[in-house]
N, C-alpha and C positions, 0 to 999 in steps of 0.2 A: 727782672733791670734783675746786672751785678753795681757794687757801687761807682762808681766813672775811675776813683784809683786802681780800680782793678783793673778793669776792660783791656790792655794791655797784655795783661800778669794771662788773664780769658785766654785769647786768643793764643797766644802764649801758648797753654796750660793745653789750648785743642791741638796746637800742629802738634803738642808732644803725644798723642792720640793719635792722631798720623798717622802717624811716619809709626807710633808700634804696631796702630796695626799693619799695614804694611809690610812690617821682620814679620811681625809674627807669618804672614799669605807666604812673604818667600822660604820664611822653613818652615812649611808644612807643618805648623799645628793644625788641631784643625778647625772643621767651617764653624762646628758650630761656638768656639773659642774667641774667632772673630768675627763674628756675628753680633756677642754681648763688647765684642768692647764695641762694636759700630753705635750699639743700639744709644751708647753710652753718650759716643761721639755725634753724632746725629740730637740726642736731650739736651745737653750742653748749653746750643750757639740762642732754644727755646727759650730756657730759664732770666739770657739775656737778653733778653722781648718782652718779658713781663712784666708788667703794668707798676706788679712791688716787690721786693726786695726781697732780691735771691741766694745775694750772694753765699752764702754758710751753706746752700741749701750745692748752690755751682759744687764750690769746694769737698760738701761729702758725697758726692758723687768720683770724687775726682780720689778720694780717699778710696772707696768701695770700690773701685777700680782697682788702684796696686794693693789695697786689699789682698783683693780674689786672680792679681798677675803682679807680685812686684813690680817686675819691668818699667810698670808706667808710675814708678815711685816718680821719676822726674815731673812728671804732666802738675804732678803739687807741689811740690819743692820751683817748677814756674808759674803755677797760681803764687802761693807763696811770698815769694820773690818782689823786692821791690821795683815800680815798672822803667 
């Protein structure tokens, strides 16, 4: 789970990741890059459903994504923003 106060921000961050992945595809980026981004995108909802608090791990995944692909910094920004 993630902290209930971050739920809306988490969904907004996931949206940013998916939109970014689509944009990468339109740009003709390498399939391996897009697959890496989508691996993160599919893992994030799993963290939201776990029984223990995974809020920080959720954010850490977004940070790792933005470190590898800086254009995903918006996902971290959305998660960190108040709902």
